[in-house]
Backbone as a ProteinNet text record, in pm:
[ID]
protein_1_A
[PRIMARY]
MPCGSAVDVTFSSHCVGSPHFSLLEQQHSLNAELPDYVTATQDVVVASEEEKVKWWYPQVERLSCWSAPVRQVLLVQPSSAATERAFSSLLAAFRHQQDSALADYLEASKILQYNEHLC
[TERTIARY]
9029.9	9153.8	9192.9	9292.2	9329.6	9335.2	9285	9305.9	9414	9464.1	9628.9	9707.3	9617	9738.9	9687.4	9819.1	9817.4	9741.1	9686.3	9617	9659.2	9718.9	9730.8	9646.5	9580	9508.3	9521.7	9528.3	9514.6	9387	9371.5	9253.2	9230.4	9137.3	9090.4	9104.8	9216.2	9258.6	9130.6	8998.5	8894.1	8810.4	8876.5	8795.1	8883.8	8831.2	8926.9	9031.9	9110.5	9256.2	9313	9261.6	9371.5	9394.4	9509.3	9503.5	9498.8	9473.5	9475.9	9316.6	9215.7	9127	9057	8966.9	8914.1	8788.1	8777.9	8678.1	8519.4	8503.6	8399.3	8372	8506.4	8509.3	8526.5	8583.8	8567.1	8433.1	8364.7	8182.5	8126.1	8147.1	8079.9	8115.9	8208.5	8227.9	8167.9	8197.6	8108.8	7960.4	7916.6	7750.5	7732.9	7817	7773.9	7789.7	7879.9	7899.2	7802.7	7713.5	7633.2	7504.2	7448.1	7339.1	7418.6	7528.9	7614.2	7625.9	7687.3	7686	7571.1	7457.6	7352	7290	7316.2	7239.6	7369.6	7487	7546.3	7566.2	7492.4	7475.2	7332.5	7222.5	7102.5	7074	7130.7	7105.1	7218.8	7325.3	7421.3	7384	7430.4	7424.2	7617.3	7632.5	7784.8	7747.3	7819.5	7807.8	7936.3	8064.3	8193.8	8260.7	8378.4	8460.4	8506.6	8592.4	8635.3	8571.1	8441.7	8351.9	8338.6	8298.9	8338.2	8460.5	8563.2	8675.7	8675.9	8646.2	8611.2	8489.9	8397.2	8313.6	8327.7	8401.8	8496.5	8567.2	8661.3	8786.1	8748.2	8636.1	8611.5	8491.9	8490.1	8440	8484.3	8647.4	8702.3	8734.2	8707.9	8705.5	8581.6	8425.1	8318.5	8289	8339.8	8309.4	8417.5	8490.3	8623.3	8679.5	8571.3	8559.6	8500.7	8419.3	8437.2	8531.2	8603.3	8707.6	8801.7	8845.1	8918.9	8884.4	8782	8778.4	8728.3	8661.7	8620.2	8760.4	8844.6	8989.9	9046	9046.7	9123.3	9004.3	8892.8	8798.8	8803.7	8792.6	8801.8	8982.2	9067.4	9186.3	9229	9146.6	9201.4	9188.1	9285.4	9291.6	9272.6	9147.3	9153.1	9220.4	9266.1	9345.6	9368.1	9346.2	9365.8	9485.1	9614	9737.7	9796.1	9761.6	9806.7	9755.7	9630.1	9584.5	9601.7	9617.7	9707.4	9808.2	9917.9	10049.5	10072.6	9919	9914.5	9918.3	9796.7	9735.3	9863.8	9898.4	10021.7	10148.3	10165.8	10288.9	10244.8	10119.5	10085.9	10084.8	10063.3	10029	10208.1	10264.7	10409.5	10499.7	10428.6	10499.8	10441.6	10339.3	10229.2	10191.3	10186.6	10156.2	10012.2	9981.9	9842.2	9823.7	9918	9943.9	9897.3	9922.6	9896	9788.2	9680.5	9555.9	9467.7	9491	9422.8	9515.8	9632	9688.4	9618.8	9613.4	9540.2	9633.7	9493	9531.4	9605	9641.7	9755.6	9876.7	9879.6	10004.3	10040.5	9982.5	9957.8	9980.8	9930.7	9954.4	10102.4	10164.3	10262.7	10382.4	10342.2	10462.2	10497.7	10371.4	10366.7	10449.6	10380.4	10476.2	10608.2	10667.7	10794.8	10863.9	10821.5	10875.7	10878.7	10797.9	10783.4	10878.7	10916.2	10952.5	11151	11150.6	11325.2	11353.7	11256.6	11305.3	11338.3	11273.9	11363.4	11407.7	11475.2	11616.2	11759.8
8772	8862.6	8951.3	8927.4	8992.8	9156.2	9210.2	9339.4	9403	9508.1	9550.6	9458.5	9372.2	9290.4	9365.8	9332.8	9362.7	9281.6	9356.9	9278.8	9291.9	9189.3	9201.7	9082.8	9233.4	9186.9	9232.8	9144.1	9188.3	9210.4	9298.9	9322.2	9274.5	9264.1	9219.6	9322	9287.6	9387.2	9454.2	9404.8	9513.5	9562.4	9618.8	9701.5	9833.7	9909.5	10025.2	10054.4	9922.1	9932.4	9918.4	9911.9	9914.4	10068.8	10133.6	10211.6	10254.4	10151.5	10151.7	10160.6	10189.3	10208.8	10321.4	10409.6	10538.9	10547.3	10670.1	10676.8	10602.8	10631	10568.5	10414	10350.8	10236.5	10168.2	10231.8	10197.8	10216.3	10312.6	10340.4	10183.1	10193.4	10044.5	9942.6	9924.8	9798.4	9806.8	9907.2	9933.8	9915.5	9938.4	9959.5	9808.9	9724	9606.1	9498.2	9541	9434	9491.3	9590.4	9657.2	9570.1	9494	9377.7	9317.1	9276.4	9179.6	9240.2	9352.9	9430.4	9471.3	9507.7	9516.9	9390.4	9267.2	9144.6	9088.7	9119.1	9080.5	9172	9305.3	9400.4	9377.3	9310.7	9319.9	9308.7	9229.2	9173.5	9227	9287.4	9330.2	9443.4	9423.5	9499.7	9526.5	9655.6	9688.1	9815.8	9775.1	9863.8	9946.3	9885.3	9991.2	9983.8	10082	10052.5	9908	9870.5	9718.3	9622.5	9624.2	9550.6	9536	9679.7	9711.6	9622	9668.7	9590.2	9443	9373.3	9238.7	9212.8	9277.5	9198.8	9222.7	9315.6	9341.2	9245.8	9209.6	9099.5	8980.8	8905.2	8772.7	8871.4	8974.1	9009.6	9039.5	9037.1	9068.9	9022.8	8899.9	8796.3	8868.5	8828.8	8828.7	9004	9064.6	9232.6	9295.9	9238.3	9277.9	9426.2	9516.2	9630.4	9705.9	9669.1	9769.8	9737.1	9655.4	9673	9743.9	9799.2	9902.3	10017.1	10105	10216.6	10233.1	10104.7	10073.6	10053.5	9995.9	9986	10097.7	10168.8	10335.4	10419.6	10424.1	10489.5	10444.5	10294.9	10253.7	10280.4	10265.8	10289.6	10426.8	10564.2	10709.6	10679.2	10719.9	10761.4	10913.7	10976.2	11102.1	11163.3	11273.3	11295.9	11474.1	11516.5	11674.4	11748.6	11622.9	11655.7	11785	11773.9	11888.9	12028.5	12048.4	12156.2	12223.2	12124.2	12146.9	12193	12127.7	12185.6	12340.7	12382.5	12492.2	12611.5	12591.1	12676.1	12698.6	12612.4	12637.5	12697.7	12649.7	12742.2	12861.6	12944.9	13053	13131	13088.3	13124.8	13130.8	13040.7	13088.8	13216.1	13228	13320.7	13468.3	13488.7	13578.4	13642.1	13732.6	13793.7	13835.2	13858.7	13942.2	14069.2	14104.4	14261.8	14254.7	14143.6	14077.9	14029.9	14025.2	13944.3	14019.4	14113	14209.3	14209.4	14105.4	14107	14050.8	14121	14024.4	13904.6	13829.7	13676.3	13674	13720.8	13732.1	13751.1	13845.1	13813.2	13737.7	13661.2	13540.3	13426.9	13444.5	13319.6	13293.2	13455.7	13449.8	13438.5	13481	13467.7	13293.9	13213.8	13045.9	13004.2	13081	12989.2	13005.7	13132.6	13174.3	13082	13043.1	12993.1	12828.5	12770.3	12630.4	12600.6	12703	12684.1	12676.4	12753	12764.5	12637.1	12543.5	12381.7	12331.1	12374.1	12298.5	12296.6	12459.5	12492.3	12372.2
11762.5	11723.8	11835.6	11912.4	12001.5	12000.6	12091.1	12086.6	12051.5	11950.9	11911.2	11859.1	11801.8	11733.3	11576.7	11517.7	11354.7	11259	11152	11048.8	10921.2	10876.4	10762	10639.1	10563.9	10484.7	10322.6	10256.2	10084.5	10024.4	9971.3	9893.6	9752.5	9721.1	9610.7	9503.3	9382.9	9306.6	9208.4	9208.7	9171.4	9227.6	9342	9473.8	9473.2	9585.8	9642.2	9634.6	9696.8	9721.6	9586.7	9497.1	9363.4	9287.4	9312.1	9237	9115.6	9038.4	8897	8850.8	8918.3	8877.2	8891.6	8796.9	8857.2	8979.1	9028.5	9124.9	9079.9	8943.6	8883.7	8886.6	8864.6	8884.2	9019.4	9114.3	9226.3	9296.6	9254.8	9296.3	9249.4	9124	9088.8	9162	9208.6	9282.6	9431.1	9483.3	9576.5	9586.8	9477.5	9439.6	9452.5	9374.2	9341.6	9452.5	9555.7	9669.4	9779	9738.3	9851.9	9896.5	9798.5	9865.8	9967.8	9939.6	10058.4	10187.9	10147	10296	10379.9	10313.3	10377	10450.8	10367.4	10400.4	10538.1	10533.9	10626.5	10768.2	10761.6	10884.3	10937.5	10884.6	10891.7	11058.3	11106.6	11249.5	11364.9	11306.1	11402.8	11468.6	11614.2	11695.4	11761.3	11734.1	11800.1	11878.7	11981.8	12098.5	12113.8	12076.3	12090.4	11943.4	11972.6	11845.3	11812.2	11934.3	11936.2	11865.2	11886.4	11841.4	11706.8	11638.9	11494.6	11436.4	11508.8	11449.9	11418.4	11539.2	11554.1	11458.5	11407	11337.4	11166	11151.3	11035.8	10983.9	11055.5	11041	10975.4	11045.4	10910.9	10804.8	10762.5	10684.1	10561.7	10568.2	10471.7	10337	10338.8	10194.8	10149.2	10203	10166.4	10154.8	10201.6	10164.4	10116.5	10053.7	9997	9943.7	9881.9	9826.4	9937.7	10008.1	10155.5	10262.7	10215.9	10349.8	10363.2	10264.3	10240	10315	10259.2	10323	10415	10483.3	10634.2	10731.1	10667.7	10758.1	10810.9	10632.5	10684.1	10774.6	10790.9	10866.9	11003.6	11037.6	11173.9	11244.4	11168.5	11224.4	11227.3	11186.7	11265.3	11386.7	11471.3	11611.8	11626.6	11668.7	11687.7	11778.3	11782	11879.1	11863.4	11989.3	11986.1	12021.5	12002.4	12053.2	11946.4	11838.1	11767.4	11785.6	11769.2	11847.6	11972.8	12049.2	12208	12193.9	12078.9	12080.9	12023.1	11881.7	11839.4	11969.9	12002.2	12109.3	12251	12251.7	12359.5	12299.5	12182.4	12092.2	12103.1	12054.7	12054.4	12211.4	12286.2	12422.6	12486	12444.1	12458.9	12397.7	12252.9	12158	12211.1	12225.9	12248	12385.8	12452.1	12570.8	12591.2	12679.4	12684.9	12633.7	12659.9	12581.7	12434.5	12352.5	12222.7	12179.7	12302.6	12263.9	12115.1	12091.2	12010.2	11850.2	11850.7	11733.1	11649.4	11522.3	11385.1	11363.2	11317.1	11309.5	11178	11087.5	10997.6	11063.1	11155.7	11194.3	11320.5	11373.5	11460.5	11364.3	11274.7	11163.8	11120.5	11054.2	10974.1	11091.6	11206.6	11318.2	11321.4	11345.6	11362.4	11277.4	11158.8	10998.8	11011.9	11037.7	11059.1	11151.4	11298.5	11386.1	11380	11292.3	11268.3	11140.8	11048.1	10931.2	10983.8	11097	11156.8	11165.1	11211.2	11245.7	11129.1	11032.4	10883.8	10822.6	10894.5	10791.1	10840.2
[MASK]
+++++++++++++++++++++++++++++++++++++++++++++++++++++++++++++++++++++++++++++++++++++++++++++++++++++++++++++++++++++++

């Protein structure tokens, strides 16, 4: 599977991907498939995030119940952009004289500023 390629996977209806099952039923499906997962991962050494994705791709049918939550976890792209935007916005809105302002005041000010863009 080439890096960056789209993966179109249909998950089994008896697993986590189905919205019609309760959490207890989903947990039961995962527990039932756990021995297969343990067997499949016994001698596997994964050195990078890309290798994890490559390893999981052929396991989708064999470990169908585990594939949906694993796909959600592996596809999360961590980023500090939102945090950096928030601090940048705070620095632009408040000067050094306001360093000791109450946190509630800062929060209320940012909420008002953000909500202005929604109107």
